[in-house]
N, C-alpha and C positions, 0 to 999 in steps of 0.2 A: 228897798231888800237889802239884807244882814250883809256884814262884810265878811262873811261864812257863805253866804248863799252865792254872792259873787263869787267868791274864790271857787265855788265849787263848778258854778257856770264857765267861768274861765277853763278850770282844768278839763272838763267834760269836752269844749268847746275844742278843747287844743288835742285832746286824743281823739277826738271826731276828725281832725284836720280842718274845722272849720271857723270861722268869725263866731264871734258870739252871737249877732243877731241872725246869722243862717242859722244856727243850733237851734235857738229859740224860735223860730219860726218853725224848723221842723220839727220841735217838741210839740208845739201847738196843733199842729197837723194831724196827729194823733194817726199817721200812718207807720203802723210797724214794718211795711217792707222798707222803709225810708231809713231806717236807722241804719247807720253808719256799721256798727258793730254786729250787727245781724246781717249787712251784705256782706262783708268780713267772714263772718261765721260761716255764711252759707258757701264762699270762694273757697274757704278753706275746705270745707266739706266736700264740696265738687271734687277738688284736688285730689283729698284721698280717696276719693270714689276711683276716679280714673286710675290713680296708682295701684288699688286694689284691682280693678280691672284688668291690668296690665300682667298681674301675675295668675291671675285667674285663666286669662286665655293664653301662660305659657304652658300651666298644668291641663287646659282643653287638648291642645296643641299633642301635647307629651301624650295623654290620653290616645287620642287620635291615632297617634302613631305606633298606638301599641305599648307605649314604655310610661305609663301609669304606675306607681308604687304606692303602697300605704305612705309612704312619709309625703307625696304631695297630697294625698285625701286628708291628711294631718294637716296639712299645711293650707289646702281650702279651707276646712273648718274652722281654721284661726283666723284668717282673711274673712270670713263669713262673719263670725264672734267680732271681729274688729270694725266690721262696717256696722252692724247693727250699734256697736257701743257708740260710733261715732254719730250715727242718726240721733239716736235716744238723748245725746248729749244734747244737740244741735235743737233737739223738740223742746227739751227741758227748758233752756235758755230761749228761746224764742217765746216759751209760754208763759216765760216771766217779765214779756217786755208787753 
């Protein structure tokens, strides 16, 4: 292994919060689901979906109570666009692994 490759291995292992040996075993296994960066990305995506879901529930509650406004309709569309963008980002990143 070259010194540059060793440096890259060390950086990647540290970034994944793993030892170098564990990181190498992970890379050899070729299981994309096991990649720490993918797990973090999916966790962040789930958290974002949950936050957006809370906002959508509030809008639905207002709609059911008869208080649904044009502004809330616009907010709902904005949340859905944001959600779609986040999912698209995750698909692109995971597709590159």
